[in-house]
C-alpha positions as CSV (number, residue, x, y, z in Angstrom):
1,X,43.0,59.3,-53.0
2,X,42.5,58.9,-56.7
3,X,40.7,62.0,-58.1
4,X,38.6,59.8,-60.3
5,X,36.9,58.4,-57.3
6,X,36.0,61.7,-55.6
7,X,32.4,61.5,-56.8
8,X,32.1,58.1,-55.0
9,X,32.9,60.0,-51.8
10,X,30.5,62.8,-52.5
11,X,26.8,63.1,-53.5
12,X,27.0,62.0,-57.2
13,X,23.3,61.5,-57.9
14,X,24.2,59.2,-60.9
15,X,25.4,56.6,-58.3
16,X,22.3,57.0,-56.1
17,X,20.8,53.6,-55.2
18,X,17.8,52.3,-53.3
19,X,15.6,54.4,-51.0
20,X,12.6,53.4,-53.1
21,X,10.0,54.1,-50.3
22,X,11.6,57.5,-49.6
23,X,11.5,58.5,-53.3
24,X,7.9,57.5,-53.7
25,X,6.8,59.3,-50.5
26,X,8.7,62.4,-51.6
27,X,7.1,62.5,-55.1
28,X,3.6,61.9,-53.5
29,X,4.2,64.8,-51.1
30,X,5.1,67.2,-53.9
31,X,2.1,66.3,-55.9
32,X,-0.2,66.8,-52.9
33,X,1.4,70.1,-52.0
34,X,0.9,71.5,-55.6
35,X,-2.7,70.2,-55.7
36,X,-3.4,72.0,-52.4
37,X,-4.4,68.9,-50.5
38,X,-1.3,68.8,-48.2
39,X,-0.7,71.1,-45.3
40,X,2.8,70.1,-44.6
41,X,5.5,72.3,-46.2
42,X,8.6,70.2,-46.0
43,X,10.4,67.3,-44.4
44,X,13.4,66.0,-42.6
45,X,16.0,63.5,-43.8
46,X,17.6,62.0,-40.7
47,X,20.0,59.1,-40.1
48,X,23.0,57.9,-38.2
49,X,26.4,58.7,-39.6
50,X,27.3,57.5,-43.0
51,X,23.8,56.5,-44.2
52,X,23.7,58.9,-47.1
53,X,21.6,62.0,-46.0
54,X,23.4,64.2,-48.5
55,X,23.0,61.6,-51.3
56,X,19.3,61.4,-50.6
57,X,18.9,65.2,-50.5
58,X,20.6,65.5,-53.9
59,X,18.3,62.9,-55.3
60,X,15.4,65.0,-53.9
61,X,16.8,68.0,-55.8
62,X,16.6,66.1,-59.1
63,X,13.1,64.9,-58.4
64,X,11.9,68.4,-57.4
65,X,13.2,69.8,-60.6
66,X,11.2,67.2,-62.6
67,X,8.1,68.4,-60.7
68,X,9.0,72.0,-61.9
69,X,10.1,73.3,-58.5
70,X,12.6,76.2,-58.4
71,X,15.3,74.5,-56.3
72,X,17.6,76.3,-53.9
73,X,20.2,74.0,-52.3
74,X,22.4,75.2,-49.4
75,X,24.9,73.2,-47.4
76,X,25.0,74.8,-44.0
77,X,28.3,75.2,-42.3
78,X,29.9,77.4,-39.6
79,X,30.9,79.9,-42.3
80,X,27.3,80.2,-43.6
81,X,25.4,79.9,-40.3
82,X,25.5,83.7,-39.6
83,X,24.2,84.7,-43.0
84,X,21.8,81.8,-43.5
85,X,18.5,83.8,-43.7
86,X,20.0,86.7,-45.8
87,X,21.3,84.1,-48.3
88,X,17.9,82.5,-48.6
89,X,16.3,85.9,-49.0
90,X,18.7,86.9,-51.8
91,X,18.0,83.7,-53.7
92,X,14.2,84.1,-53.4
93,X,14.5,87.6,-54.8
94,X,16.0,86.3,-58.0
95,X,12.7,84.3,-58.6
96,X,10.7,87.5,-58.6
97,X,13.1,90.3,-59.7
98,X,10.5,93.1,-59.7
99,X,10.0,92.6,-56.0
100,X,13.7,93.0,-55.2
101,X,13.4,96.6,-53.7
102,X,10.4,95.7,-51.7
103,X,11.7,92.5,-50.1
104,X,11.4,93.6,-46.5
105,X,13.1,96.6,-44.9
106,X,16.7,97.3,-45.7
107,X,18.2,95.5,-42.7
108,X,21.7,94.1,-42.5
109,X,21.1,90.4,-41.7
110,X,24.7,89.5,-41.6
111,X,26.0,88.3,-38.2
112,X,29.6,88.6,-37.1
113,X,31.2,85.3,-36.0
114,X,30.5,84.6,-32.3
115,X,33.2,83.6,-29.9
116,X,33.6,79.8,-29.7
117,X,31.5,78.3,-26.9
118,X,28.9,81.1,-26.8
119,X,25.2,80.7,-27.7
120,X,23.3,82.9,-30.2
121,X,20.7,84.7,-28.2
122,X,17.2,83.3,-29.2
123,X,15.8,86.8,-29.5
124,X,18.5,87.7,-32.0
125,X,17.8,84.7,-34.2
126,X,14.0,85.4,-33.9
127,X,14.7,88.8,-35.3
128,X,16.3,87.3,-38.4
129,X,13.5,84.7,-38.8
130,X,10.8,87.4,-38.5
131,X,12.6,89.7,-41.0
132,X,12.9,86.8,-43.5
133,X,9.2,85.9,-43.3
134,X,8.1,89.6,-43.6
135,X,10.0,89.7,-46.9
136,X,8.5,86.3,-48.0
137,X,5.0,87.7,-47.3
138,X,5.7,90.4,-50.0
139,X,6.6,87.9,-52.8
140,X,4.1,85.2,-52.0
141,X,1.4,86.8,-54.0
142,X,3.6,87.0,-57.1
143,X,4.8,83.4,-56.6
144,X,1.2,82.3,-56.6
145,X,0.3,84.4,-59.6
146,X,3.1,83.0,-61.7
147,X,2.5,79.5,-60.3
148,X,6.1,79.4,-59.0
149,X,6.9,76.7,-56.5
150,X,10.2,76.9,-54.7
151,X,12.0,74.3,-52.6
152,X,14.8,74.9,-50.1
153,X,17.0,71.9,-49.4
154,X,19.3,72.6,-46.5
155,X,22.1,70.1,-45.7
156,X,23.6,69.7,-42.2
157,X,20.9,71.7,-40.4
158,X,22.4,70.5,-37.2
159,X,25.0,73.3,-37.6
160,X,22.3,75.4,-36.0
161,X,23.0,73.3,-32.9
162,X,26.8,73.9,-33.1
163,X,26.4,75.8,-29.9
164,X,23.1,74.7,-28.4
165,X,20.6,72.0,-29.4
166,X,17.7,73.8,-27.6
167,X,18.4,77.0,-29.6
168,X,18.5,75.0,-32.9
169,X,15.2,73.3,-32.0
170,X,13.4,76.6,-31.4
171,X,14.7,78.0,-34.7
172,X,13.5,74.9,-36.5
173,X,10.0,75.0,-34.9
174,X,9.7,78.7,-35.6
175,X,10.5,78.2,-39.3
176,X,8.2,75.3,-40.0
177,X,5.3,76.8,-38.2
178,X,5.5,79.8,-40.4
179,X,5.7,77.7,-43.6
180,X,2.7,75.6,-42.6
181,X,0.4,78.4,-41.2
182,X,1.0,80.9,-44.0
183,X,0.8,78.3,-46.9
184,X,3.7,79.7,-48.8
185,X,4.5,78.4,-52.3
186,X,7.7,77.3,-50.6
187,X,8.8,73.9,-49.3
188,X,11.7,73.3,-46.9
189,X,13.7,70.1,-46.7
190,X,16.7,69.6,-44.6
191,X,19.0,66.9,-43.2
192,X,19.9,66.4,-39.6
193,X,21.7,63.8,-37.5
194,X,19.9,61.2,-35.4
195,X,21.5,62.9,-32.3
196,X,19.6,66.0,-33.1
197,X,16.5,64.0,-34.1
198,X,16.4,62.3,-30.7
199,X,16.3,65.6,-29.0
200,X,13.2,66.8,-30.8
201,X,9.8,65.6,-29.5
202,X,8.4,63.6,-32.5
203,X,4.8,64.8,-31.9
204,X,5.9,68.4,-32.5
205,X,7.4,67.5,-35.9
206,X,5.2,65.0,-37.6
207,X,2.3,67.4,-37.9
208,X,4.5,69.9,-39.7
209,X,7.0,67.9,-41.7
210,X,7.3,64.6,-43.5
211,X,9.9,62.5,-41.7
212,X,12.4,60.4,-43.8
213,X,14.5,58.2,-41.5
214,X,17.3,56.4,-43.4
215,X,18.6,53.0,-42.3
216,X,21.2,50.7,-43.9
217,X,20.9,49.7,-47.5
218,X,20.3,46.0,-48.4
219,X,23.0,43.7,-49.9
220,X,21.1,43.9,-53.2
221,X,21.1,47.7,-53.2
222,X,24.9,47.6,-52.4
223,X,25.5,45.4,-55.4
224,X,23.6,47.7,-57.6
225,X,25.6,50.7,-56.3
226,X,28.8,48.8,-57.2
227,X,27.5,48.0,-60.7
228,X,26.8,51.7,-61.2
229,X,30.4,52.6,-60.1
230,X,31.6,50.0,-62.7
231,X,29.6,51.6,-65.4
232,X,30.5,55.2,-64.6
233,X,34.2,54.6,-64.2
234,X,34.7,51.8,-66.7
235,X,36.2,49.3,-64.2
236,X,35.5,45.8,-63.1
237,X,34.9,45.1,-59.5
238,X,35.7,41.4,-59.0
239,X,35.2,41.3,-55.2
240,X,31.6,42.6,-55.0
241,X,30.3,40.1,-52.4
242,X,33.3,40.7,-50.0
243,X,33.0,44.4,-50.6
244,X,29.3,44.4,-49.7
245,X,30.0,42.5,-46.5
246,X,32.8,45.0,-45.6
247,X,30.5,47.9,-46.2
248,X,28.0,46.5,-43.7
249,X,25.0,48.3,-45.4
250,X,26.5,51.8,-44.7
251,X,26.8,53.7,-48.0
252,X,29.7,55.9,-46.8
253,X,31.7,52.8,-45.8
254,X,30.9,51.1,-49.1
255,X,32.2,54.2,-50.9
256,X,35.3,54.3,-48.8
257,X,36.0,50.6,-49.5
258,X,35.5,51.0,-53.2
259,X,37.8,54.0,-53.4
260,X,40.5,52.3,-51.3
261,X,40.5,49.2,-53.4
262,X,40.8,50.8,-56.7
263,X,43.3,53.4,-55.5
264,X,45.5,50.5,-54.5
265,X,44.9,48.1,-57.4
266,X,47.7,46.8,-59.6
267,X,47.1,46.1,-63.3
268,X,43.3,45.9,-62.7
269,X,43.7,42.9,-60.4
270,X,43.0,42.8,-56.6
271,X,45.8,41.2,-54.7
272,X,44.6,39.3,-51.6
273,X,46.9,41.4,-49.4
274,X,45.2,44.5,-50.7
275,X,41.8,43.1,-50.1
276,X,42.7,41.9,-46.5
277,X,44.0,45.3,-45.7
278,X,40.9,47.0,-47.2
279,X,38.6,44.7,-45.2
280,X,40.5,45.4,-42.0
281,X,40.5,49.1,-42.5
282,X,36.8,49.3,-43.3
283,X,35.7,47.1,-40.5
284,X,37.7,49.2,-38.1
285,X,36.6,52.4,-39.9
286,X,40.3,53.4,-40.0
287,X,40.0,56.6,-41.9
288,X,43.7,57.4,-41.2
289,X,44.9,54.5,-43.2
290,X,42.4,54.9,-46.0
291,X,43.5,58.5,-46.7
292,X,47.2,57.9,-46.1
293,X,47.4,60.6,-43.5
294,X,50.8,61.6,-42.1
295,X,51.7,62.4,-38.5
296,X,51.3,66.2,-38.8
297,X,48.0,65.8,-40.6
298,X,46.7,63.4,-37.9
299,X,47.6,66.0,-35.2
300,X,45.3,68.5,-36.9
301,X,42.5,66.0,-37.5
302,X,42.7,64.8,-33.9
303,X,42.6,68.4,-32.6
304,X,39.3,68.9,-34.5
305,X,38.0,65.5,-33.4
306,X,38.7,66.3,-29.8
307,X,36.2,69.2,-29.9
308,X,32.7,68.7,-28.7
309,X,31.3,69.5,-32.1
310,X,32.7,69.4,-35.7
311,X,34.4,72.8,-35.5
312,X,37.8,74.2,-34.6
313,X,39.5,77.6,-35.2
314,X,42.9,78.4,-36.7
315,X,44.5,79.4,-33.3
316,X,43.4,76.0,-31.8
317,X,45.0,74.1,-34.7
318,X,48.2,76.2,-34.8
319,X,48.7,75.2,-31.2
320,X,49.1,71.5,-32.1
321,X,50.9,71.9,-35.5
322,X,54.7,72.0,-35.6
323,X,54.9,72.9,-39.3
324,X,53.1,75.2,-41.7
325,X,49.4,74.9,-40.9
326,X,48.2,76.3,-44.2
327,X,50.1,73.6,-46.1
328,X,48.6,70.8,-43.9
329,X,45.1,72.2,-44.4
330,X,45.6,72.5,-48.1
331,X,46.6,68.8,-48.2
332,X,43.6,67.7,-46.1
333,X,41.3,69.8,-48.3
334,X,42.7,68.1,-51.4
335,X,41.9,64.7,-49.8
336,X,38.4,66.0,-49.3
337,X,38.6,65.6,-45.5
338,X,38.4,69.3,-44.3
339,X,36.7,72.5,-45.2
340,X,38.2,75.9,-44.2
341,X,35.9,79.0,-44.0
342,X,37.0,82.3,-42.6
343,X,38.7,81.2,-39.3
344,X,36.8,78.0,-39.0
345,X,37.9,74.5,-40.0
346,X,35.7,71.4,-40.0
347,X,35.3,67.9,-41.5
348,X,33.5,67.6,-44.8
349,X,31.0,65.2,-43.2
350,X,29.7,64.3,-39.7
351,X,30.7,60.7,-40.5
352,X,34.4,61.6,-40.8
353,X,34.3,63.7,-37.7
354,X,32.6,61.1,-35.6
355,X,34.8,58.3,-36.9
356,X,38.0,60.3,-36.1
357,X,36.5,61.3,-32.8
358,X,35.9,57.7,-31.9
359,X,39.3,56.6,-33.1
360,X,40.9,59.4,-31.0
361,X,38.9,58.5,-28.0
362,X,39.7,54.8,-28.4
363,X,43.4,55.5,-28.5
364,X,43.1,57.8,-25.5
365,X,41.0,55.3,-23.5
366,X,43.4,52.5,-24.5
367,X,46.4,54.4,-23.2
368,X,44.6,55.4,-20.0
369,X,43.5,51.9,-19.4
370,X,47.0,50.5,-19.8
371,X,48.4,53.1,-17.4
372,X,45.7,52.4,-14.8
373,X,46.2,48.6,-15.2
374,X,49.9,49.0,-14.6
375,X,49.3,51.0,-11.5
376,X,46.6,48.5,-10.4
377,X,49.2,45.7,-10.8
378,X,51.7,47.5,-8.6
379,X,49.1,47.9,-5.9
380,X,48.9,44.1,-5.7
381,X,51.5,41.9,-4.0
382,X,53.2,41.4,-0.7
383,X,49.9,40.8,0.9
384,X,48.4,44.2,-0.2
385,X,44.8,44.4,-1.3
386,X,44.0,45.9,-4.7
387,X,43.6,49.7,-4.8
388,X,39.8,50.3,-4.9
389,X,40.1,53.8,-6.3
390,X,42.1,52.6,-9.2
391,X,39.7,49.8,-9.8
392,X,36.8,52.3,-9.9
393,X,38.6,54.3,-12.6
394,X,39.2,51.2,-14.7
395,X,35.5,50.4,-14.3
396,X,34.6,53.8,-15.7
397,X,36.9,53.2,-18.8
398,X,35.3,49.7,-19.1
399,X,31.8,51.3,-19.3
400,X,33.0,53.7,-22.0
401,X,34.6,50.9,-24.0
402,X,31.4,48.8,-23.7
403,X,29.3,51.8,-25.0
404,X,31.7,52.1,-27.9
405,X,31.7,48.3,-28.5
406,X,35.5,48.3,-28.3
407,X,36.5,44.7,-27.8
408,X,40.2,45.4,-28.0
409,X,40.3,47.5,-24.8
410,X,37.9,45.2,-23.0
411,X,39.9,42.1,-23.9
412,X,43.1,43.8,-22.5
413,X,41.3,44.6,-19.2
414,X,39.9,41.1,-18.9
415,X,43.3,39.5,-19.5
416,X,44.9,41.7,-17.0
417,X,42.3,40.9,-14.4
418,X,42.9,37.2,-15.0
419,X,46.7,37.5,-14.5
420,X,46.2,39.7,-11.4
421,X,43.7,37.2,-10.0
422,X,46.5,34.5,-10.3
423,X,48.8,36.7,-8.3
424,X,46.2,37.3,-5.6
425,X,45.6,33.5,-5.3
426,X,49.3,33.0,-4.7
427,X,49.0,35.6,-1.9
428,X,46.0,33.6,-0.5
429,X,43.7,36.5,-1.1
430,X,40.9,34.3,-2.4
431,X,38.0,36.8,-2.2
432,X,39.9,39.5,-4.1
433,X,41.0,36.9,-6.7
434,X,37.4,35.7,-7.0
435,X,36.2,39.2,-7.7
436,X,38.8,39.9,-10.4
437,X,38.2,36.6,-12.1
438,X,34.4,37.3,-12.0
439,X,35.0,40.7,-13.6
440,X,37.1,39.1,-16.3
441,X,34.4,36.6,-17.1
442,X,31.7,39.3,-17.1
443,X,33.8,41.3,-19.6
444,X,34.3,38.3,-21.9
445,X,30.6,37.8,-21.9
446,X,29.9,41.5,-22.7
447,X,32.0,41.2,-25.9
448,X,30.2,37.9,-26.6
449,X,33.4,35.8,-26.2
450,X,31.3,33.1,-24.4
451,X,33.8,30.3,-25.0
452,X,36.6,32.2,-23.4
453,X,34.4,33.1,-20.4
454,X,33.3,29.5,-20.0
455,X,36.8,28.2,-20.2
456,X,37.9,30.7,-17.5
457,X,35.0,29.5,-15.3
458,X,36.1,25.9,-15.7
459,X,39.8,26.7,-15.0
460,X,39.0,28.8,-11.9
461,X,36.6,26.1,-10.5
462,X,39.5,23.6,-10.6
463,X,41.9,26.0,-9.0
464,X,39.6,27.0,-6.2
465,X,38.7,23.3,-5.6
466,X,42.4,22.5,-5.3
467,X,42.8,25.4,-2.8
468,X,39.9,23.9,-0.8
469,X,37.6,26.8,-1.4
470,X,34.4,25.1,-2.5
471,X,32.3,28.3,-2.2
472,X,34.1,29.9,-5.0
473,X,34.5,26.7,-7.0
474,X,30.8,25.9,-7.1
475,X,30.1,29.5,-8.1
476,X,32.4,29.2,-11.1
477,X,31.1,25.7,-12.0
478,X,27.4,26.9,-12.1
479,X,28.4,30.0,-14.1
480,X,30.4,27.9,-16.5
481,X,27.5,25.5,-17.0
482,X,25.3,28.5,-18.0
483,X,27.9,29.8,-20.4
484,X,28.5,26.3,-22.0
485,X,24.7,26.0,-22.5
486,X,24.8,29.4,-24.2
487,X,27.4,28.2,-26.8
488,X,25.6,24.9,-27.3
489,X,28.1,22.5,-25.6
490,X,25.7,20.1,-23.9
491,X,28.3,17.7,-22.5
492,X,30.4,20.5,-20.9
493,X,27.2,22.0,-19.5
494,X,26.2,18.7,-18.0
495,X,29.7,18.0,-16.6
496,X,30.0,21.4,-14.9
497,X,26.4,21.3,-13.7
498,X,26.9,17.9,-12.2
499,X,30.2,19.0,-10.5
500,X,28.6,22.1,-9.1
501,X,25.5,20.2,-7.9
502,X,27.7,17.8,-6.0
503,X,29.4,20.7,-4.1
504,X,26.0,22.3,-3.3
505,X,24.8,18.9,-2.1
506,X,27.8,18.5,0.2
507,X,27.2,22.0,1.7
508,X,23.5,21.0,2.2
509,X,24.6,17.8,4.0
510,X,26.7,19.9,6.4
511,X,23.8,22.2,7.3
512,X,21.4,19.3,7.5
513,X,23.6,17.7,10.1
514,X,23.4,20.9,12.1
515,X,19.6,21.2,11.6
516,X,19.8,24.6,9.9
517,X,16.6,24.2,7.8
518,X,16.9,27.5,5.9
519,X,20.4,26.8,4.7
520,X,19.7,23.1,4.1
521,X,16.8,24.0,1.9
522,X,18.9,26.7,0.0
523,X,21.8,24.4,-0.9
524,X,19.7,21.3,-1.6
525,X,17.4,23.4,-3.8
526,X,20.4,24.6,-5.8
527,X,21.8,21.1,-6.1
528,X,18.4,19.9,-7.3
529,X,18.3,22.5,-10.1
530,X,21.8,21.8,-11.3
531,X,21.3,18.0,-11.3
532,X,18.2,18.6,-13.4
533,X,20.2,20.8,-15.8
534,X,22.7,18.0,-16.1
535,X,19.9,15.5,-16.9
536,X,20.8,13.7,-13.7
537,X,17.2,12.9,-12.6
538,X,18.1,10.1,-10.2
539,X,20.5,12.3,-8.3
540,X,17.9,15.2,-8.2
541,X,15.4,12.7,-6.8
542,X,17.8,11.6,-4.1
543,X,18.4,15.3,-3.1
544,X,14.6,15.7,-2.6
545,X,14.5,12.6,-0.4
546,X,17.4,13.8,1.7
547,X,15.8,17.2,2.1
548,X,12.5,15.7,3.3
549,X,14.3,13.5,5.8
550,X,16.5,16.2,7.3
551,X,14.2,19.3,7.2
552,X,11.7,19.8,10.0
553,X,9.9,22.8,8.4
554,X,6.7,21.5,6.9
555,X,6.5,24.1,4.2
556,X,10.0,23.3,3.0
557,X,9.2,19.6,3.0
558,X,6.1,20.1,0.8
559,X,8.3,22.1,-1.6
560,X,10.6,19.2,-2.1
561,X,7.6,16.9,-2.5
562,X,6.4,19.0,-5.4
563,X,9.9,19.2,-6.9
564,X,10.3,15.4,-6.8
565,X,7.1,14.9,-8.8
566,X,8.5,17.1,-11.6
567,X,11.4,14.7,-12.1
568,X,11.4,12.5,-15.2
569,X,14.1,9.9,-15.1
570,X,15.1,9.0,-18.6
571,X,16.8,5.6,-19.2
572,X,20.6,5.7,-19.7
573,X,21.5,5.4,-23.4
574,X,24.0,2.8,-24.3
575,X,27.0,3.9,-26.3
């Protein structure tokens, strides 16, 4: 990636755009705190991935300095986690130098790295928190006397949850209770992910901290961001509208798109092929293509992405690397993808970690789905029923793909179900075929490909009618009518509703001849509803008359009396 665009990918406060409400609330909070009218002593900046938590925190740094706060900014990482409190203590000491020797007892607060997968004991963390606040007690008087206000801004606070969310929650609550109850001249702001935020009971936070929840930026704000990029780098962005659409209101994606385009520009003009590739990459969040990552680098990245959290160790990465790991890590650090600290390696942002994780999982799911589908196909044929255990495993992958909104995998599964349904029909296994076709239609509807789902219903209704299986045919006709209604095709909805109604009416006639009132009512009732949906009022009226004549149950007869009165027969329009 072009070095001139590194700032776009990081928190360059000159490019900060929007977040007007958050800025105003932040300023008001600082003014109230200094005036003594505010009990809260900090806040949280939370968001989903890529929404600009770090960007916002850096803007808060600038605003706090304007309000004459002594600002201490710290980006939390696995390498700084164990010395977090001692680092903060050291930085506070510099504000009141004469108190340096008296800042708490001389206790070694450094923590040796813990084995991966273990959880820091709550009582151990509590010891460090208590020691930190004992020292803060000693300098508070001097802070007040000199009218010194201090602000801590801690980025990626969720690293406290690298091993345990509950542990991180208790650390957080312990800290903010101390800040609020003791009224220090100290304010704490930190960023956390929405995953962490969802874990925390909101009523426990809002009385202690101001909550800043970041959403997507508007199209107008995205355009302003691009204009600031133009000004800062002396370039002309001639595809602003398309770039804004590709960014989808996610600041990080917008920055990625901008960086990709101008890293691949030729003589200051954007070739359509470059734009199409950029749009495709951004919409798919294909970080691998954006950063031009080679095969060995992707192995390392996927090894980190396969972890539960954004953290891996050298030994874990050496196990997957066939070449010099140090050289690979150096290249990835230059591309601003990874950070290495001590024996830890992690992505520079949660966004990158989660994007690569999702990409890796998608590829793994896609591969597993194809293998299972091949095995499932082999289980069909020569009169054999589909393997139920394999079907259940495919269903599990389908649910994962739905949760990830992965239409590629879902389309693959649906198409395979359709082709396997055809095979089962040839084997005269109509029930099994019906179930697979139904699954395929359901999947197409889940990915909002309603037209394809409706067409499949139409096609299957014809095939089952030809095979003299009216039960399945009418089911697909009725379902197809519903789907055509959803996509606004009135004439197709009417046609399929009418065809389905005729089949239900025929079934009702059979049961009427055999004097089965319950089934006669059921099928005539369904026929009536479908005729009404097809605007076939005369036929719906006729069904009601047939029902009253053939049904002996008085309650059912009265039901059809009421239904007939609801029918309004509109005159046929002339073409």
